[in-house]
N, C-alpha and C positions, 0 to 999 in steps of 0.2 A: 322139771324140764327147763332148759335154758331159754333165754328170750327168743322170740320169733325172728329177731334180726340176725341171729347166729345161723349161718347158712347150713352147717351140718345138722343142727337141731331141726331146722325146717325140712331138710331132706328126709331125715328120719321120721318126722311127723307126717310128712306128705307121702311117705312110702317109696321114696326114691333111693336107690342104692348109690347111684352116682349121677350127678347132673352133667349132661354133656350138651354142648351147643351145636346146632346144625343150621346151615343155610337151608332155606326152603324156597321152592318156586312159588310164584303167584298162584298157580293152579293147585299146588299142594296145600297152600294156606286156605284157599277157598274151600277145598274139600274138608279140611280140618274143622272149619267153623260153619259147615253147612251153608256156605256163602254162594252167591251168584255174581259172576263177573259181568258188569253192565257196560263197561267201556274199555277199549283197548285190549280186547281178548287176544290179539296177536302177540301181546307181551306176556302171555301166561307162563312161558318158560323162564322168565326173568328171575334170577336169584335174589332173595331178600335175606338179610342177616339180622337186622334189629327191628324191634317194635316199640312204639311209644303210644300210650293211651292218654288222650286229653281232650277236653272240651274248651279249654282255655288256650286260645290261639296265640296269645303272647308267649306262652310256654313253648309252643311249637317253634316259634321263631328263634329260640335259643339253641336249637339242635344243631350239632355239627358233625353228624354221622352220615355215611352213605349207605345205600342198600337198606332203606328204612321203610317200614309200613306204619302209617298213622291209623290208630283206632279211635273213632269218635262217634258221638251220638248227634253231632251237628251236621245235618244234611243241608248245608247252605253254601252260598257262594263264598263266604268268608273262609270257610274251611278249605275250599279249593284254592283260592287266591293265596292263602297262607302257605299251603302245601307247595304251591308253585314257587313262592319266594324262598322256601326252605329246601327246594329241590327234592321233594318227596315224590317218589314215583308211584306210590300205591296208597290208596285211602280206603279204609273199611268203615262203612256206615253200620252202626250197631242198632239193635232193637227194631229191626224191620223198617228203618228209615229208608226212604226212596230218593234217589237222585233225580232231580228235575231235568227236563230237556236242556235247559240253560247250563246246568251244572255239567251234564254229560258233554255238551258242546265245548265248554271251556277245558274240561279235562282232556278231551280228544285233541284239541289244539296244542296241549302241553304234553301229549303222549303219556298221560297219567291213568293208571289202572284204577277203576272204582269197583269195589265189591260191596254188595249188600248182604247182611247176615241177620238172621232172626235172634241171635244171641245178644246178651247184654255186653257192655264194655268189659265188665269184670270177667265174664265167662270167656269171651274171646281172648282176653289177655292170658287167662289161665291155660286155655287150650294151646295157645301158641307157645307159651313158656314151657308147658309140659312136652311139647313137640320139639323143643330145643332152640326156639328163636331167642336171641339174646335181648335182654332189656337194655335200654339206652343208659339208664342209671342203675 
């Protein structure tokens, strides 16, 4: 088998006949990962195109895409402030991490959707990739 970096080999290995990318709404994303929207539910019909998973906020600051969702295991103010600076409109907290009232308040001020999911960062990434959300890199 060819290396895992070969997209065609990966698709064959993973059982995909053809990978196609799709925008998903916030609501669709929450359903896909058994997530619960805890902030800015009124934005549940917003389309998202890209996903990025990181706990290293300095990496998040390098992003230059729009319509992006951040997947992280960091449920702290730094993740929210970094997302604010990077103009990220949706953050998923993995591994059943809960957003504090302070985090929710700052997210609401910035019209930022927060989703809590019981899944790991790895599983959330896989589920969204499988559903057609584009990777940033």
